N, C-alpha and C positions, 0 to 999 in steps of 0.2 A: 315264855311258856315254861311251866314247871314240869318236872319229870314225873312220869307215872310210876317208874320203877327205879329204885336206887340199888346199885350193885356195890356191895362193900367187899373190898379185897384187902385183907391184912397180909403183909409181906414181911418175911424174915428169912434172909439168906437162902433165896431160891433162884439164884442167877441162871441156873441151867434150865429151869422150867417156867420161869415167870413170863417170858415173851409169849409162849404158847397159851398160857392162861389168859393173858391180856388180849391177845388176838382173837380169842373165842368169844369175847363180849360183843353182842350185837349193838352197834352204836347208831343211835338216831336221836331225834329231839325228845323222845319219851324216856331216855335212859340217862340217869345221873350216875356217874362213876365216882365212888369214894375210895380212893387209892391211898392206903396207909402203910408206910414203911416203919416197921417196929425196931429201928436202930440197926438195920442190917450192917454187917461188917464185910460183906462181899460186894459184888458189883450190882446188886439188886436195885439200889436207889438210882444209879445211872441208867439202867435198863428201863426202869419205871418212868423216869423223867423224859427220856428220849421218846418212849411210846406215847406219853402224855402229850408232848409237844407236837407229835406227828398225827395224833388221832382224835383228841378231844374236841367235841363240838361246842362252840360258845353258846351260852344261853341255857345250858342244861343244869347249871348250878353245881357242876362237877368240882370235886375238891381233891387235891393231892397234899399229903402231909407226911412229915418225917419226924419221928422221935429222935432225940440225940443219943439215947441209949435204949437198950432193949427193956421194955416194960412188961412184955408177955401178951398173949393173945386176948385175955379178958379185957384189960384196959384199952387195948387197940380196938377191939370190936365195940366196946362201950362208946369210944369216941366216934366210931363209924355210925352207930345208931344216933348219936347226937347230931351228926352232920347230915344224915340222910334226910332228904326232903320229899322223896317219892311216896306215893300212896301205898306202894308195895315195896318190900325190902327183900333182897336176895343176897346171899354171900357166896363168894367164890374164893376158895383157898388158893394160894398162889402156886400150889403144886397140882391143881386140878384144872379142868377146862370144860367148857360147855360143848356138847356134841351137836347142838342145834341152836337156832336162834330162838327168840321168845315168841314167835308167831303162834305156836301152839297154845301159849298161855293167854294171849290177848283176848279171846272171847270170854275168859273168866275174870278179866279185870274190869268188872262192871259194878264194883262196890258191894256185891252180895257175898263175896268170899273173903274171909279173914286170912286164910292160909291156902296156898295152892302148892301141890307137890306132885312129883311124877317119879317114874322109875329112874334108876341110875345104873350106869354100866361101869364095872370095875375094869381095870386095865388089862385083865386077861380075857375080856370079851363077855364075861358073865353079866347077865342082866338081873338086877335085884328088883323084884316087884314089891313095892311097898304095900300095895293093896290090889287084889285081883279084880275088884269092881271098878273098872275105869270109867271116867267121865260121869260119875255120879257124885252129887254133893252129899256130904255127911254132916250131921249136927254134932258138934263137940262142945265142951264146956265153955270155951271162949269165943265161939263163932262158927261159921260155916266153912267147911273144907272142900275143895274140889280136887279130886285125884284125876289127873289126865294121863 
């Protein structure tokens, strides 16, 4: 079975926050994890590798990769896009984490939406609303967007 959603996680020296980020990823057969260490010099790679061995579901096409030296976020994300096999792609910075699983998004993964976005919460508890008109599809230049 191929993944419906690819989660790209670029990592660089985030040993204190990485495990929280990784543990927030909802893992099931529809999720491909693309975990990319950008040459971290701290313990991030060991944390990532241990999490990978303990959590990744076989058959999702998930990938873990480590650069020998720091290349920067752009080349790392570009590699992530190359390796992503999901119909939809999301990114998760290694110092961020998901507050909820992807269940709220699943109704919109019907092939009609090219981009799905939602509100985000900053660590002080502030909710940033990207658009007040929730659950409505909008036409944009490159496709349909669902704001949930």
